[in-house]
C-alpha positions in Angstrom: 19.4 26.4 7.6 22.3 28.4 6.1 21.7 30.6 3.0 21.6 28.5 -0.2 24.4 28.8 -2.6 23.8 29.7 -6.3 24.7 26.1 -7.2 22.0 24.8 -4.9 19.4 27.3 -6.1 20.1 26.3 -9.7 20.0 22.6 -9.2 18.4 20.9 -6.2 16.1 23.8 -5.4 15.4 25.3 -8.8 11.7 25.9 -9.7 10.1 22.7 -11.0 7.3 22.1 -13.3 5.8 19.6 -10.8 6.5 19.1 -7.1 5.2 15.9 -5.6 4.7 15.8 -1.8 5.4 12.3 -0.6 8.1 9.9 -1.8 6.2 6.7 -1.0 4.8 4.3 -3.6 2.2 6.6 -5.0 4.5 9.6 -5.2 7.3 7.6 -6.9 5.0 5.8 -9.3 3.4 9.2 -10.2 6.9 10.6 -10.9 7.7 7.6 -13.1 4.5 7.9 -15.2 4.8 11.7 -15.5 8.3 11.3 -16.9 7.2 8.6 -19.3 4.3 10.8 -20.5 6.3 14.0 -20.7 10.1 13.4 -20.4 11.0 17.1 -20.5 9.0 18.0 -17.3 11.2 19.0 -14.4 9.9 17.0 -11.4 11.0 17.2 -7.7 9.7 14.7 -5.1 9.8 16.1 -1.6 9.4 14.0 1.6 9.5 15.1 5.2 11.2 11.9 6.3 14.7 10.6 5.6 13.0 7.7 3.8 9.4 7.1 2.7 7.5 5.9 5.8 3.7 6.1 6.3 2.8 2.7 4.9 5.0 2.3 1.9 8.0 0.8 3.8 6.1 -0.4 6.8 3.4 -2.7 5.3 3.4 -6.5 5.2 4.7 -6.9 1.6 1.5 -8.4 0.2 0.9 -8.3 -3.6 -2.8 -8.9 -3.3 -6.1 -7.7 -4.6 -8.5 -8.8 -1.9 -9.6 -12.0 -0.1 -12.9 -13.6 -0.8 -14.8 -12.4 2.3 -13.1 -9.0 2.1 -14.5 -8.6 -1.5 -17.9 -9.9 -0.3 -18.0 -7.2 2.4 -16.7 -4.5 0.1 -19.4 -5.3 -2.5 -22.0 -4.7 0.2 -20.5 -1.3 0.9 -19.7 0.0 -2.6 -21.7 -2.0 -5.1 -20.6 -4.6 -7.6 -19.5 -2.2 -10.4 -17.2 -0.1 -8.2 -15.8 -3.2 -6.5 -14.8 -4.8 -9.9 -13.2 -1.5 -11.0 -11.2 -1.5 -7.8 -10.1 -5.1 -8.1 -9.1 -4.5 -11.7 -6.9 -1.6 -10.7 -5.2 -3.7 -8.0 -4.6 -6.6 -10.3 -3.2 -4.4 -13.0 -1.0 -2.7 -10.5 0.6 -6.0 -9.4 1.2 -7.0 -13.1 2.8 -3.6 -13.6 5.2 -4.1 -10.7 6.3 -7.5 -12.0 6.7 -6.2 -15.5 8.7 -3.1 -14.5 11.1 -4.8 -12.0 11.0 -8.5 -12.5 11.0 -10.8 -9.5 14.6 -10.9 -8.2 15.2 -7.2 -7.4 12.1 -6.9 -5.2 12.1 -10.5 -3.8 8.7 -11.2 -5.5 7.5 -14.7 -4.8 4.3 -16.2 -6.2 3.4 -18.6 -3.4 -0.3 -17.8 -3.6 -2.7 -16.1 -1.3 -5.0 -17.9 1.1 -7.9 -17.0 3.4 -8.6 -18.8 6.7 -12.3 -19.2 7.6 -13.8 -20.5 10.9 -17.4 -20.7 9.8 -19.5 -20.9 6.5 -21.6 -23.8 5.4 -19.7 -25.8 2.8 -22.3 -25.3 0.1 -22.7 -21.6 0.8 -18.9 -21.1 0.6 -18.7 -23.0 -2.7 -21.5 -20.9 -4.0 -19.7 -17.6 -3.1 -16.5 -19.0 -4.7 -18.3 -19.8 -7.9 -19.9 -16.4 -8.0 -16.7 -14.5 -7.6 -14.8 -16.7 -10.0 -17.4 -15.7 -12.6 -17.1 -12.0 -11.7 -13.3 -11.9 -11.7 -12.7 -14.1 -14.8 -12.3 -11.2 -17.2 -10.0 -9.4 -14.7 -7.6 -12.2 -13.7 -7.9 -14.3 -16.8 -8.4 -17.4 -14.6 -11.4 -19.6 -14.7 -10.9 -20.2 -11.0 -9.4 -17.2 -9.2 -10.5 -18.8 -5.9 -10.3 -22.4 -5.0 -11.3 -24.3 -1.8 -8.2 -26.0 -0.4 -9.3 -27.5 2.9 -6.9 -30.4 2.5 -4.0 -27.9 3.1 -5.2 -26.9 6.6 -3.6 -29.8 8.4 -0.2 -29.7 6.5 0.0 -25.9 7.1 -0.5 -26.6 10.9 -3.4 -24.1 11.5 -5.7 -24.7 14.5 -9.4 -24.0 14.7 -9.8 -23.3 10.9 -12.7 -24.9 9.0 -12.0 -23.7 5.5 -9.0 -22.5 3.4 -9.6 -20.6 0.2 -6.7 -20.2 -2.2 -6.0 -17.4 -4.7 -3.0 -18.5 -6.9 -2.8 -15.1 -8.6 -1.4 -13.4 -5.5 2.1 -13.1 -4.2 4.5 -11.4 -1.8 7.4 -9.0 -2.2 10.0 -6.9 -0.2 8.5 -3.5 0.4 11.8 -1.8 1.1 13.4 -3.2 -2.0 10.4 -2.1 -4.1 10.7 1.5 -2.8 14.5 1.5 -3.4 14.0 0.1 -6.9 11.4 2.8 -7.7 13.6 5.5 -6.3 16.6 4.4 -8.4 14.4 4.3 -11.5 12.9 7.7 -11.2 16.3 9.3 -10.4 17.7 7.7 -13.5 14.9 9.4 -15.4 16.0 12.8 -14.1 13.6 13.2 -11.1 15.1 15.1 -8.1 14.3 13.7 -4.7 14.6 15.8 -1.5 14.3 14.3 1.9 13.9 16.0 5.3 11.6 18.7 3.9 8.0 19.2 4.9 5.7 21.3 2.9 3.7 23.2 5.5 1.5 25.3 3.2 1.3 26.8 -0.3 0.0 29.9 -2.1 -0.4 31.0 -5.6 1.9 33.8 -6.7 2.0 35.2 -10.2 0.6 32.1 -11.7 2.9 29.7 -9.9 2.8 27.9 -6.5 5.0 29.0 -3.7 5.4 26.1 -1.3 6.4 27.0 2.3 8.6 24.5 4.3 10.0 24.3 7.8 13.3 25.6 6.5 14.0 29.2 5.8 13.4 28.9 2.0 10.3 28.2 -0.2 10.0 25.9 -3.2 8.5 27.0 -6.5 6.4 24.9 -8.9 3.8 25.2 -11.6 1.9 22.2 -10.2 1.7 20.4 -6.9 0.7 16.7 -6.4 -0.2 15.7 -2.9 0.6 12.0 -2.5 1.0 11.8 1.3 -2.0 9.5 1.6 -2.9 9.3 5.3 -1.4 12.8 6.0 -3.0 14.6 3.0 -5.3 16.7 5.2 -2.4 18.6 6.5 -2.3 20.3 3.1 -5.8 19.6 1.9 -8.1 19.6 4.9 -11.2 19.1 2.8 -10.3 15.6 1.7 -12.1 12.5 3.1 -9.0 10.7 4.2 -8.0 9.7 7.7 -5.0 8.0 9.3 -5.3 4.3 10.3 -2.5 2.5 12.1 -1.5 -1.0 11.2 0.7 -2.9 13.6 3.1 -5.7 12.7 5.3 -8.3 14.3 7.9 -10.8 13.0 9.0 -14.0 14.8 12.4 -15.6 15.1 13.2 -18.3 12.5 11.0 -21.3 13.0 12.5 -24.7 12.0 10.3 -26.5 9.5 7.8 -23.7 9.1 5.1 -25.6 7.2 3.6 -22.9 5.0 4.5 -20.3 2.4 2.3 -17.6 1.0 0.2 -14.7 2.1 -2.8 -15.3 4.4 -5.9 -13.4 5.4 -8.3 -13.9 8.2 -11.5 -12.0 9.4 -12.2 -10.1 6.1 -8.5 -9.1 5.8 -8.3 -7.5 9.3 -5.6 -10.1 10.2 -2.9 -10.9 7.7 0.3 -13.0 7.8 2.9 -14.5 5.6 6.2 -16.4 5.7 9.3 -14.2 5.6 11.8 -17.0 4.7 11.3 -19.3 7.7 9.9 -16.5 9.9 6.3 -15.4 10.3 5.2 -11.8 9.7 1.8 -11.1 11.2 -0.1 -7.8 11.2 -3.5 -6.3 11.7 -6.2 -6.8 14.4 -7.0 -3.1 14.3 -10.7 -4.0 14.3 -10.2 -4.9 18.0 -9.5 -1.3 18.8 -10.7 0.8 15.9 -11.0 4.2 17.7 -7.5 3.7 19.2 -6.0 2.7 15.9 -7.4 5.7 13.9 -4.4 7.8 14.7 -1.3 9.2 12.9 0.9 8.1 15.9 3.4 5.5 14.5 3.9 3.5 17.7 2.9 0.0 18.9 0.4 -0.7 21.6 0.0 -3.5 24.1 -3.7 -4.0 23.1 -2.9 -4.9 19.5 0.4 -6.6 20.0 -1.1 -9.0 22.6 -4.0 -9.8 20.3 -1.6 -10.5 17.5 0.5 -12.8 19.7 -2.7 -14.6 20.9 -3.8 -15.2 17.3 -0.2 -16.3 16.4 0.1 -18.9 19.2 -3.5 -20.2 19.0 -4.2 -20.3 15.3 -1.1 -19.8 13.1 1.7 -21.7 14.7 0.3 -23.5 17.8 2.8 -25.5 19.8 5.8 -23.9 18.1 8.7 -22.4 19.9 9.7 -18.8 18.8 10.4 -15.3 20.0 9.2 -12.0 18.6 12.2 -10.3 17.0 10.6 -7.2 15.4 7.6 -5.0 16.0 6.5 -1.8 14.1 3.5 0.1 12.9 2.6 2.0 9.7 -0.1 4.5 8.9 -2.6 3.8 6.1 -5.0 6.3 4.5 -8.7 5.3 5.0 -11.9 7.2 4.4 -15.7 6.9 4.0 -15.1 5.0 0.7 -12.7 2.4 -0.6 -12.0 4.1 -3.9 -8.8 6.2 -4.1 -9.1 10.0 -4.4 -7.4 10.8 -7.7 -8.4 14.3 -8.9 -7.6 17.9 -9.4 -8.2 20.2 -6.4 -7.8 23.3 -8.6 -5.9 24.3 -11.7 -2.5 23.9 -10.0 -3.0 21.3 -7.2 -3.8 17.6 -7.6 -4.1 14.7 -5.2 -3.7 10.9 -5.3 -4.5 9.6 -1.8 -6.7 7.2 0.2 -5.2 3.8 -0.8 -7.2 2.0 2.0 -4.3 -0.3 2.8 -3.8 -1.5 -0.8 -1.1 1.0 -1.8 1.3 -1.6 -3.1 -1.2 -2.8 -5.7 -2.9 0.5 -6.4 0.0 2.9 -6.7 1.2 1.9 -10.2 -2.3 2.4 -11.7 -3.1 5.5 -9.6 0.2 7.0 -10.6 -0.6 6.6 -14.2 -4.1 8.1 -13.8 -2.9 11.2 -12.1 0.0 11.6 -14.6 -2.6 11.6 -17.5 -4.7 14.1 -15.6 -1.8 16.5 -14.9 -0.3 16.4 -18.4 -3.4 16.0 -20.5 -1.6 13.3 -22.5 
């Protein structure tokens, strides 16, 4: 890169109070809350891509807090108290998104969330529904967060499904428009956003952080927030966060598509929704977990063929369609479901490991790290 001009040095590349690595949902929500807490802070968001990628613009656009069997499995892993804390953060995050942007600008639709089940004794299932409705009542404010809706299975056209559990508190949105709206918002608050720059390392020099990049110039900041989620170990190798690929496909328009909403199957490992009159389907990473624990943002025959099988056999059997879009995104997973939101040292902080729930968690995680970094 050519030598910087004095104008560039004193504007785009001037030393910042805080530099945020990662312009995805967590990075942008963090910038938003930092500016709200301390408007005079100079904040620069840096991203190695031309747009935020990872998972922020490559997810399925679910505004969800967890299906019934997913929450049941999570409780076994993490205990009831931590699970309820996590669900509360997710639910608050969804409410914050709607309050900040409204529905129209991000294509938010509250068509409800559903889970497809192929087993479960009827009485056992009702018992689990009643139990989780009691647990979640104070979080969602609903007497019945989950409802058994088996009468909808036939109208929706699903095959081989025994039970359908509905959560009316969930919705869907347009991930790209949400990121764009957040980007416009933080820029209007005075945040600088730089793309095409990767922070490769950092060092402390005279009480400040010198951030090295792939270009011929460093960046300077008083504090660094690492919000690169799945890729955080490139800067902070000690963190328990690993990349996990999620693959997605989208069908052609289907005349008379019989369902609207967001849908989960197999403890959330499969997920699909209507996208207008198209079907967006993703997941199945549990069919090849070792292969899918990778930072490589590509699609594979193994997962794509499994998604197409599930689509044709269960979701829209007997329907004519083609596959028009395929892509993958990279989530940040780890040994625990709880996000990592903490100080690494006096100058470096991190907000990572969203475990595939970044849409819902980012507004709350962003506020948590902003309070931590400003002390306000």
